[in-house]
C-alpha positions as CSV (number, residue, x, y, z in Angstrom):
1,M,37.3,39.0,103.0
2,K,41.0,38.4,102.9
3,R,41.4,41.5,100.7
4,I,39.6,43.6,103.2
5,V,41.8,42.4,106.1
6,L,44.9,43.0,104.0
7,S,43.8,46.5,103.1
8,L,43.1,47.3,106.8
9,A,46.6,45.9,107.7
10,L,48.2,48.1,105.0
11,L,46.3,51.2,106.3
12,V,47.5,50.5,109.9
13,M,51.0,50.0,108.7
14,C,51.0,53.3,106.7
15,G,49.4,55.1,109.6
16,G,52.2,53.8,111.9
17,M,54.9,54.8,109.4
18,L,53.3,58.3,109.0
19,S,53.1,58.6,112.8
20,A,56.8,57.6,113.1
21,Q,57.8,60.1,110.5
22,Q,55.9,62.9,112.3
23,K,57.6,62.3,115.6
24,G,59.8,65.2,116.7
25,A,59.5,68.9,117.2
26,N,56.8,70.8,115.4
27,I,56.4,74.6,115.2
28,S,52.9,76.1,115.0
29,F,52.4,79.9,114.9
30,E,49.2,81.5,116.1
31,K,49.4,83.8,113.0
32,E,52.0,84.3,110.3
33,V,51.0,87.8,109.1
34,H,50.5,90.9,111.1
35,D,49.3,94.2,109.8
36,F,50.4,97.3,111.8
37,G,47.9,99.4,109.9
38,K,48.7,103.1,109.5
39,M,51.6,104.6,111.5
40,K,53.5,107.9,111.5
41,E,57.0,108.1,110.0
42,D,58.2,110.0,113.1
43,G,56.2,107.9,115.6
44,G,59.1,105.6,116.5
45,T,59.6,101.9,116.1
46,V,56.7,99.4,116.4
47,T,57.0,95.8,117.6
48,Y,54.9,92.6,117.2
49,K,55.5,89.3,118.9
50,F,54.6,86.2,116.8
51,E,53.9,83.5,119.3
52,Y,54.1,79.8,118.5
53,T,53.6,76.4,120.2
54,N,55.7,73.3,120.0
55,T,53.0,70.8,119.0
56,G,55.5,68.0,118.6
57,D,57.0,65.5,121.1
58,A,60.6,66.7,121.2
59,P,62.4,70.0,122.1
60,L,62.0,72.7,119.4
61,V,65.0,74.8,118.6
62,I,65.0,77.9,116.3
63,T,68.3,77.8,114.5
64,N,68.1,81.1,112.5
65,V,65.9,84.1,112.0
66,K,66.6,86.5,109.1
67,A,64.7,89.6,108.0
68,S,64.3,90.7,104.4
69,C,65.6,94.2,105.1
70,G,67.6,96.1,107.7
71,C,64.5,98.1,108.8
72,T,63.2,95.0,110.6
73,S,65.1,93.7,113.6
74,P,64.0,90.3,114.8
75,T,64.5,88.6,118.2
76,W,63.3,85.2,119.3
77,T,63.2,82.6,122.0
78,Q,66.8,81.3,122.2
79,Q,66.4,78.3,124.5
80,P,64.8,75.0,123.4
81,V,61.0,75.0,123.7
82,M,59.6,71.8,125.3
83,P,56.6,70.0,123.8
84,G,53.4,71.9,124.5
85,Q,55.3,75.0,125.5
86,K,55.3,78.4,123.8
87,G,58.0,80.6,122.3
88,F,58.0,83.8,120.2
89,V,59.6,85.6,117.3
90,S,59.5,89.4,117.7
91,A,59.7,91.8,114.8
92,E,60.6,95.4,115.3
93,F,60.0,97.9,112.4
94,D,61.5,101.3,112.2
95,P,59.4,103.6,109.9
96,R,61.9,106.5,109.9
97,N,62.7,107.5,106.3
98,R,60.4,104.8,105.0
99,P,57.1,106.4,104.0
100,G,54.5,104.4,102.1
101,I,53.1,100.9,102.2
102,F,55.5,98.2,103.3
103,N,55.5,94.3,103.3
104,K,58.5,92.7,105.0
105,S,59.3,89.1,105.5
106,I,61.0,87.3,108.4
107,F,62.4,83.8,107.7
108,V,62.3,81.4,110.6
109,E,64.4,78.2,110.5
110,S,64.1,75.5,113.1
111,N,64.3,71.7,113.7
112,S,60.5,71.4,113.1
113,V,59.8,68.1,111.2
114,S,56.7,69.5,109.5
115,K,58.0,72.9,108.4
116,Q,61.6,73.6,108.8
117,R,61.2,77.1,107.4
118,V,58.4,79.5,108.1
119,V,57.9,82.9,106.5
120,L,56.3,85.5,108.7
121,R,55.2,88.9,107.3
122,I,54.6,92.3,108.7
123,T,52.7,94.9,106.7
124,G,51.5,98.5,107.1
125,D,51.3,102.0,105.8
126,V,53.8,104.7,106.9
127,I,52.3,108.2,106.9
128,P,55.0,110.6,105.7
129,R,56.1,113.2,108.3
130,E,55.9,116.9,107.6
131,K,59.2,117.9,106.0
132,T,61.3,120.6,107.6
133,V,63.7,123.3,106.3
134,E,66.5,120.9,107.0
135,D,64.9,118.3,104.7
136,Y,64.4,120.7,101.8
137,Y,67.8,122.4,102.3
138,P,70.1,119.7,103.8
139,K,73.5,121.3,102.8
140,T,75.0,124.3,104.6
141,I,77.5,127.0,103.9
142,G,77.6,129.1,107.1
143,E,74.0,130.0,107.8
144,L,73.1,129.6,104.1
145,R,71.2,126.4,103.5
146,L,71.2,124.8,100.0
147,Q,69.2,122.1,98.3
148,S,72.5,120.5,97.3
149,N,76.1,121.4,97.0
150,H,76.2,119.8,93.6
151,F,74.6,121.8,90.8
152,A,74.1,119.2,88.1
153,F,73.1,120.4,84.6
154,V,73.1,116.7,83.6
155,K,73.2,116.8,79.8
156,V,74.1,119.9,77.8
157,Y,74.4,119.9,74.0
158,N,77.5,121.5,72.5
159,D,75.4,124.2,70.7
160,Q,73.0,124.8,73.7
161,V,72.7,127.3,76.6
162,K,70.9,125.4,79.3
163,T,69.4,127.2,82.3
164,D,68.7,125.5,85.7
165,T,68.3,126.6,89.3
166,L,69.6,125.5,92.7
167,K,67.4,126.4,95.7
168,I,68.8,128.3,98.7
169,Y,67.5,129.5,102.1
170,N,68.6,132.0,104.7
171,S,68.4,130.3,108.1
172,S,69.9,133.2,110.0
173,K,68.4,136.2,111.7
174,S,70.1,138.7,109.5
175,D,70.5,139.5,105.7
176,L,72.8,137.3,103.7
177,K,74.5,138.5,100.6
178,V,75.7,135.7,98.3
179,E,78.5,136.1,95.9
180,L,80.1,133.5,93.5
181,K,83.8,133.4,92.7
182,G,86.0,131.5,90.3
183,V,83.1,131.0,87.7
184,P,84.3,129.6,84.4
185,V,83.6,131.5,81.2
186,Y,81.0,129.0,80.1
187,L,78.9,129.6,83.2
188,N,76.7,132.5,84.2
189,L,75.7,132.1,87.9
190,R,73.7,134.6,89.8
191,P,71.9,134.5,93.2
192,V,68.2,135.6,93.1
193,P,67.7,137.7,95.1
194,A,71.3,138.9,95.6
195,V,70.5,139.5,99.3
196,L,68.4,137.0,101.2
197,K,66.4,138.3,104.1
198,P,66.0,136.1,107.3
199,G,63.9,133.1,106.5
200,E,63.7,134.0,102.8
201,K,64.0,131.4,100.0
202,G,65.9,132.0,96.8
203,Y,67.8,130.5,93.9
204,I,71.2,130.3,92.3
205,V,70.3,130.6,88.7
206,G,72.8,129.1,86.3
207,D,73.3,129.3,82.5
208,F,75.6,126.6,81.1
209,D,76.9,127.5,77.6
210,G,77.9,124.3,75.8
211,K,79.6,126.1,73.0
212,K,81.8,128.2,75.2
213,A,82.8,125.2,77.2
214,N,84.6,123.9,74.1
215,D,84.8,120.4,75.6
216,W,83.1,117.0,75.4
217,G,81.9,114.4,77.8
218,F,81.6,114.8,81.6
219,I,83.2,118.0,83.0
220,T,83.1,119.6,86.4
221,A,84.0,122.9,88.0
222,R,84.3,124.0,91.7
223,I,82.8,127.5,92.5
224,S,83.4,129.4,95.8
225,L,80.6,131.1,97.6
226,L,81.2,134.2,99.8
227,I,78.6,135.0,102.4
228,N,78.5,138.7,103.2
229,G,82.0,138.9,101.7
230,Q,83.4,136.2,103.9
231,A,84.7,132.7,103.0
232,V,83.4,130.1,105.6
233,A,84.4,126.5,105.9
234,N,83.5,124.3,102.9
235,N,82.2,127.3,101.0
236,Y,82.0,125.8,97.5
237,I,79.6,124.0,95.2
238,T,80.4,121.6,92.3
239,I,79.0,122.3,88.9
240,S,78.8,119.3,86.5
241,A,77.4,118.5,83.0
242,K,77.9,116.0,80.2
243,I,78.4,117.8,76.9
244,E,77.0,115.9,73.9
245,E,76.3,116.5,70.3
246,D,72.6,116.7,69.4
247,F,72.1,114.0,66.8
248,S,68.3,114.4,66.9
249,K,68.6,117.0,64.2
250,L,70.0,114.5,61.7
251,S,67.7,113.3,58.9
252,K,67.3,109.6,58.1
253,E,69.6,110.1,55.1
254,E,72.3,111.7,57.3
255,L,72.0,108.9,59.8
256,K,72.3,106.4,57.0
257,N,75.5,108.0,55.8
258,A,77.0,108.7,59.2
259,P,80.4,107.6,60.5
260,V,80.7,104.4,62.5
261,I,83.5,103.6,65.0
262,D,84.4,100.0,65.2
263,F,87.0,98.8,67.7
264,K,89.0,95.6,67.2
265,E,88.6,94.9,70.9
266,K,86.9,96.9,73.8
267,I,88.5,95.0,76.7
268,F,92.2,94.4,77.3
269,D,93.0,91.9,80.1
270,F,96.7,92.1,81.2
271,G,96.2,89.0,83.5
272,K,98.0,88.7,86.8
273,T,101.3,90.4,87.5
274,T,103.5,91.6,90.4
275,S,105.4,94.0,88.1
276,Q,105.2,97.7,88.9
277,K,106.2,98.6,85.3
278,E,103.8,100.5,83.1
279,I,101.5,98.3,81.1
280,E,100.9,99.5,77.5
281,H,98.2,98.5,75.0
282,H,97.1,99.8,71.6
283,F,93.4,100.0,71.0
284,E,92.7,99.8,67.2
285,F,89.6,101.1,65.5
286,T,88.2,101.6,62.0
287,N,85.6,103.9,60.5
288,T,83.1,101.5,58.9
289,G,80.7,104.2,58.2
290,K,80.1,106.4,55.1
291,S,81.4,109.8,56.2
292,D,84.3,111.2,58.1
293,L,84.8,110.0,61.7
294,I,86.0,112.7,64.1
295,I,87.6,111.7,67.5
296,R,86.3,114.4,69.8
297,K,88.0,113.4,73.0
298,I,89.5,110.4,74.9
299,R,88.9,110.5,78.6
300,T,90.3,108.1,81.2
301,T,89.8,107.1,84.8
302,C,92.6,107.2,87.4
303,G,95.8,105.2,86.7
304,C,95.6,105.5,83.0
305,T,97.0,107.9,80.4
306,T,96.6,107.9,76.7
307,V,98.6,108.9,73.7
308,A,96.7,110.8,71.0
309,P,95.6,108.6,68.1
310,E,97.6,108.7,64.9
311,K,94.6,110.2,63.2
312,T,91.7,112.2,64.7
313,V,89.8,112.4,61.4
314,L,89.3,109.1,59.6
315,K,87.8,108.7,56.1
316,P,85.4,105.8,55.5
317,G,87.4,102.6,55.7
318,E,90.4,104.1,57.4
319,S,91.9,102.7,60.6
320,S,93.9,104.2,63.4
321,S,94.9,103.4,67.0
322,F,95.9,105.0,70.3
323,K,98.2,103.8,73.0
324,T,96.9,103.5,76.6
325,I,99.4,103.3,79.5
326,F,98.4,101.9,82.9
327,N,100.8,102.6,85.8
328,P,100.2,100.1,88.6
329,G,102.1,102.3,91.2
330,S,101.3,100.9,94.6
331,R,98.0,99.4,93.6
332,K,97.1,95.8,94.6
333,G,94.3,93.4,93.8
334,V,91.8,93.4,90.9
335,Q,92.0,96.5,88.7
336,R,89.3,97.7,86.3
337,K,90.0,101.0,84.5
338,S,87.9,102.7,81.9
339,I,88.6,104.8,78.8
340,Y,85.9,106.8,77.1
341,V,86.2,107.6,73.5
342,I,83.9,110.4,72.3
343,T,83.2,110.8,68.5
344,N,80.7,112.0,66.0
345,D,79.2,108.5,65.5
346,P,75.5,109.2,66.2
347,K,74.9,105.6,67.3
348,N,78.0,105.3,69.5
349,P,78.9,108.9,70.5
350,E,80.7,107.5,73.6
351,V,82.4,104.2,73.6
352,R,83.7,102.7,76.9
353,L,86.9,100.6,76.7
354,M,88.3,98.6,79.7
355,I,91.7,97.6,81.0
356,N,91.4,94.7,83.5
357,G,93.8,92.6,85.5
358,E,95.1,91.7,88.9
359,I,98.2,93.0,90.6
360,L,99.6,90.4,93.0
361,T,101.8,90.7,96.0
362,E,105.0,88.5,96.1
363,N,103.2,86.2,98.6
364,Q,100.3,85.7,96.2
365,K,102.7,85.0,93.3
366,A,104.4,82.3,95.4
367,D,101.1,80.8,96.4
368,N,99.9,80.7,92.8
369,A,103.1,79.0,91.7
370,K,102.8,76.4,94.5
371,N,99.2,75.7,93.6
372,K,100.0,75.3,89.9
373,Y,102.8,72.9,90.7
374,T,100.6,70.8,93.0
375,Q,97.9,70.7,90.3
376,E,100.4,69.6,87.6
377,M,101.7,66.8,90.0
378,E,98.2,65.6,90.6
379,E,97.4,65.4,86.9
């Protein structure tokens, strides 16, 4: 009998403790997921209001509401919600340029004792709008519309002639004759048809001759367009390609006996400096392969220049180096510069090297010195 009484007492005590722990604000949403169903991409924004009740015994305050993406804009009850009263979190979704099924989250934080963070979700399916001429041909040169003003051939082998097309459209009410000027010798560009009738679609057909380019790596050219013999504003397109060697033709034996470029280091960190003097570094490399290594090209990003390597053809086991010069100029802050080395190594035809460091202002240098001194004194 004593055991039963003791057990009942413990249950009452635990219930009282649990009740004490549950005192405070408590957020309770009517629903935590809303499906908008199907909607049109050009139908405008949609909104749903998630309503909740404070089922606790203290004022409820929502401290933060955050959406999982910028396409959802939440608003909510800002003032404290008294016990038994209602509040809301409203989610607005913009379907523009977001076709397809979506599932977005809204994170709600409050002083609720039972659930300090609630995740609400909105779902739906955006039906794509019908595309217009402006969508298909977003770039303009006068009244000529283009698929893009960047004609990218992407990758072209050094022994290949690659053909590609760029779509064009005449948005005017008269004929447009398209001509191309300043075309490099390795390119053959021609509009088809040469004269576009009003509302007519056409192409700029391009042949990129990798052999005639006589270059390696990423190269670009800017071509001028004349419309009916006239040069209008921004009348150019950019042509680009990355010229590579086609190693797929090599046999297993040739790959086994191929050259291999091996750098002593691929990253040089010059640390922190306030100096405006040029920073020099020698990158050393060795041919650890079984046939001659050929340095095709060394290309840098802005702020760096390179001096040609001592040798551009290395026998197996031979080493060489090249000097890189970084000119800080007026640059400040963290610097990361790249150097690309292109060779006939089939496994590493393009190696990226890095020069890193930080250029400080005089004030930053003084602060660093002060912090270092303070740290040394504390130690």
